[in-house]
N, C-alpha and C positions, 0 to 999 in steps of 0.2 A: 504494500499500499504506499509506503514511504517512497519507493522508487517511482511509482506512478505519479505521486505528487510532485517530485522533483522534475520528471519529464514534463508534467503540465506547466510548471513554471517556465521551463526552458522554451516550450512551444509558444507560450504567450510573449516571450521576448523575441524570439527569432521566428517570424512567420514566413509563409510561403512567399518566395520572391522578394524577401525583405532585403533592403540595403542597409549598410552600416551607417549608424547615426553619429554625426560628429558631436563630440562632447566639449570641444574647446571653443565654445561660443563666446563671442566678444560683443558686449552691449555697445551699440553705436548711438551717438547723439545726432538726431536729425533736425535740421532747421526747417520746421514745418511752416508753411505759409498760412496765416490765420485770417487772411482777407477773403471776402467772398468775391464772386465774379464769374463770368462766363468766358469760354474760349471759342474762337471761330477759326476753324481749319480752312485753308484755301482749297479750292477744287483741284483735285489731282487724281491720277490713277497710277498704280504701281503693282508689282507682283512680289510675292514672298515665297521663298523655298527654305528648307532647313535640313540639317543633318544629311548632307550629300554623301558623306563618308566615301569619297572617291578612292578607289583601289586599282593600282596597276597590276595586272595579272603576271607581269614579269617577276613580281615578288613571290610567286608561287600560286598554284591553283589546284594542287592535289597533294596527297600524302596525309599521314595520320595527324600531324600538327595542324595542317590547314583545315582538315575536317573537324577537328576538335573546336577550332575557332568558329567555323560556320555553324556548328550545332549549339554553340553557346550564346547566340545572339540572333537578332531578327534582320540582319542586314544582307541584302542581295549584293554582296561585294563584287562578284564577277560581272554583274550587270550594271554597276555603278556608273561607268563612263558612258554607256549607252543611254542610261536614264538621264544623266546630266546633259548629254547632247540633245536629247529630245526636249528637254526642259528649256535649254537655251534657244532652240529653234522656235519653240512655241511662244516663249516670252518675246523674242525678237520680232515676231510677226503680230504681236497682240495690241500694239499701239500704246503700251504703257510708257511712262516717263523714266522709271527707274526700278530696280529690284533689290530686295533686302534678303540677305542670307544669314540666318541667325546661328551660326556656329556649327562645329563638327563638320568642317569642310572635307576632312580626309578620314581614312580609316583610323590612323593613330599618329598623325603629324609627320608622316614620312615626306622628306623633301621632294622626292619624285612625284608624289601625289599632289602636293601643294602646287607644283609647277603645272600640272595637268589642269587643276581647277583655275589657275590664273589664266592659262591659255584660253579656256572656254569663256571665262568672263571678259576677256579682251574681245571676243567675237561680239558680245553684247555692246561693249563700248563702241566698236566699229559700226554697230547698227544705231548708234545714237542713244543708247539706253545705259545710264549710269548704274553701277553695281556698288552696293555697300555691304561690307562684311564685318562680323566680330569673331573672335576665336571662341571655340567650344572646348570642353575638357579633353577632347581628343586631338587637339591641333598644335599645341606648343610644348616643347620640352618633355615629350612622351618617351623618356629614355628607355623604359623597359618593354614597351609594347610595339615600338617601331621596329619591325622585324621582316626578315625574308624567310619563307617557309621552305625547308629542305627535308623531305621525308617526315621522320618523326621528330625533327629538331628545328630550331629557328636560330637565325643569326642577326644581330643588330644591324640596322641600316641608318643612314643619316636622317635626323630629325631637324627641326628648326627651333631657333631661339626666339625671344620676343623681337629683337632687332631684325631678324631675318624674316619674321612674319610680316612686319611693317614694310620691309623692302619688297617682298613678293607682291603684297597687296596694296602697294602705294597708290595705285590708280583706282583703287576700290574703297575709297573713304579716307585714307590717311593723308595723302598729299594735299587734298583740297579741304582738309578739316579747318573749320573756323577756330576751334580750340581743341587742345589735347591734354589729357590728364598725365601728370608726371609720375603717378603711382600705379598705372595700369595701361592697358591698350585701348582705353575708352577715348572717344572723340565726339565732337559735334560737327554735323554737316548741314548744309541747307539745300536739299534736293530741289525745292522750288521756292520762289519768293514767299516769305511769310511762314515757312514751315521748317522747323529744326528737327533734325534726327539726332536723338541722344543714343549714341551707339556705346553700349556698356560691356566692358570686359569684366565678368564676374568670376573668372575661373581661377583655380589655385595651382597652376602649373609650376609656379616658382618653388613650391614645396615638394615637388616630385623628386624622388631619390632613386638612384640606380638600384635595380634588383628589387624594388618595392612596387607595389600596385599604385598606379597613379590616382590622385584625388579626383573624384566624381563630383563632389559637392561644390557649391559656389557661394562666394561671400565677397564683400567689399571691405576696404579699409576705411578708417575714419578719414583719412586724407581724401580718398575718392568720394566719400559721402559729402565732405565739405566742398570738393570741387563741383559735384552735381548740384549742390545748393547754389553755388555761384552761377552755374549755367542757367538754372531755372529762374534765378533772380534777374539775370540779364535778359532772358527771354520774356519774362513778364514786363520788364521795363521797355523792351523794344517792341512790344506787341506781337511777339512771335508765338505761333502755336507749336507745341512740342509733342512728339511721339517717341517712344523708346523702343530700342531693340536690344535684346540680351539673350543668352543661351538658356539660362535657368528660368523656371516659372516664378511669377510674382504673386499669383492668386492660385489657391488650391483648386485643382481641376476635377477632383472627385473626392467625396467625403471619405476621409481616411487616408488620402495620399500623403499628407504631412506625417502621419504615424508610421505608415509602411515604407515610404520612399522619400524621406526628407531631403536626400541628396539631389533630388530633382527640382526642388524649390530653392531659391536663394535663401541663405540663412536670414532669419528674422524677417521673413517674407511679409508678414502681416504689417509690421511697422514700416517696412520699405515701401510696400504698396500704398500705405497711407501717406507717406512722405511724397511720393510721386503725384498722387491724386490731389493732395493739398495744393500743389502748384499747377493744377489744371492739366496734367498729362492724362489724356483719356485713353490712349492706346499704347499697349506694350506688346511687341511681337517677339514671341519666344519659341523654343524648340525643346531639344534634349530628351523628352519622354517618348518621342516618335508617335505621338498620337495627334489626331485632328480634334481639337477641342477649343472652344471659346468660353471663358468664364468671366462673369461680371462681378467685380468687387465693389462694395460700397463702404466708404470711409467717412464718417461725419457728414453724410449728405453728399459727398463727391464721389464720382464713379470712375473706375478704371477697368478697361476691358483687357484681359490677358488673352491675346490671340495666338494660341499655340499652334504651330504647323507641323504636321507629321513629317517623318523622315522621307526623303526622296528615294531611299533604298529600302523602305519597308512598306509593303502593300497597305494602303492603296496608292502609294507613291504620288502625293498630292502637290499641286501648285495652287497657291492662292492668288486671286486677283482682287485687288481692292480699289474701289472708286470712292472718293470722298466728294460729295456734291451737296451744296446747300447745308453744310455742317452735318450731313448724315453719311455714315460709312455703309457702303454696300459691298459685301464680300461674297465671292462665289469661288467655288473650288473645282478644279479640273483634275480628276483622278486619272493619272496616265498609265496605271498598271495594266489596263485593258486596251490601251491604244498603241503602246510601244511596239508590239510585235503582233499585229492583226492576223487573225487566221491561225494562231497557235494556242497552246494551252498555257501560255506564260502567266496570264492573270490568275488562273485557277491554281497553278503550281506555286506561284508567289504567295498567295493567300494561305494555301496549305502549309507552306514553309513557315509562315509566322506562327500558326497554331502549333506546329510540330516543335519548333524551338522553345516556345513558351512551355509546352508540356514536358520537354526534356529537363528544363530548368526546375519546373515545379516537382517533377518526380525525383529529381536529385535530392532535393531538400526533404521531401517526404521519406525517402529511403534512409536518411540520416536518423530519423525518428522511428525507424522500424515499422512503418506503416505497411501492412501486408500488400502484396503486389496487386491483387484485385482491387483493393480500396485505393491504392495509389493511382492506378489507371483511371479509375472513375473520377477521382477528385481532380487529377491533372487535366483530364478532358474538359471539365467545367472551368478550370482556370484558363485553359486555351481559348474557350469560347468567349469568355469575359474580356480577355485582353484583345482578341481579334475584333470584338464589337467596339471597344474603346479606341483602338487604333483608327477605325473607320469613321468614328464620330457619329453624332445623332443616334445614340444608343437607344434601342426600342425594347423595354422590359418584356413587351408582349412576345418578342422573338426569343427570349431566354429559354433555353431548353429546361425542361422539368428535371430537378435534382431530387431523387428519392433517397433520403437519408437512411431509410430502412435497409437499403442494399449494403450499407457499411456495417463493419464490425464495431464493437464497442470502442476500441482504440481509434479506429478510423473516424468514427462519429465524433469523438472528442477532438481530434486534430481539426476536422472540418469545422467544428463549432468555433475554433479560434480564428479561422480565416474567412468565415462566412461574410464578415463585414466587408471584406475586400471585393468579393464577387457582387454583393449588393451595391457597393459604391460604384464599381465600374459599369454596372448595368443601368445606373440611374444618371441620366444626363442632366447636368446643372445648366439652367438657362444662361445665355440664349442658345439658339441652334448653332451647330458647329461648322457646317459646310457652306450653306447658302443662307445669308441673313442680312438684314439691314437694321441699323440702330442709330439713334440721334447722338451726337457728340456734345 
């Protein structure tokens, strides 16, 4: 009985698909704006993509080590360049003024992959469409994960430093920046007159150490918080509307996300969201979680929409198109997973791949807690369905497959009871709609 009790406590701490929670939190001082007022965004149209995770197959496309990596994540790595090429061509012919890319440009910050991304973005620039990037946790100083796959082994390849990231992407935000933060790769640009883009680097790559797993979580320093306050104060004085772009989420996207996966939200996200909203920032474009989701945060009567864009290499492989007109944002989504290779089974296989890799990860954790194989398969299948629905956005609880707890043994039923909040949260879409929606700013 005591052994069962100890196992129960462990299960409650480490849940299915749980991420490590950072304990070394730092309380920041935010310079909130206490004045009331409205904000008017200029009319503009732009595109958004995220988490492109570009991977050059010359780094390996077979072998035990590569297969292990493929089965541990939801990324269509071998199709990443084709997907980016398709997205670039679609955006170039869409008539938008610019495009935002909210981090995780590469698989793991490999120099060769960054060069490929920059080449594709240059095609947009040549078509008269500006591109703005920020780094994600997979882009800079990924000393341990930037590798070449050789059979059952890997070998390190060149990654990029902060300075090299700025050099490679100088034409995509940094060279034309109105302001730069001294303590991060954050910057401010003005894509169109009257609109400032607050491009925030919230990643912790400077803390990465050789031989250790890289940091997934995001935070800003007090210096960066103060710099942001100065930017927002200047925007307010200059009558500039501001929208933000960052890799990590700033509003919780499903009830329970901050408990299960705190590393996918910026540290102290609630206060940081309140800080941005107080200065009339109404839009924050994020990524990281690979899901299509838009969530509305309300802070003392002011609103901030976190527009999270799914990964270009995770089905449904979305491109967002945003039009702001008469101070209303109109957002539509083009899911390209079923367009890139017409007449093939690519879309079905890509969607099945998402569910399979989620199930593998869930089963691995369930196995650690000695859940019987039959129960593991049944629970993991439900987890796969929930995440697939969340990645697609606009989750419909009516489509949720029935889960019969009576099919589980006693131990399996207990384990499921500790993770049921996850499935309930993923299947319940927090307003507004995720893919095609309009809302006032």
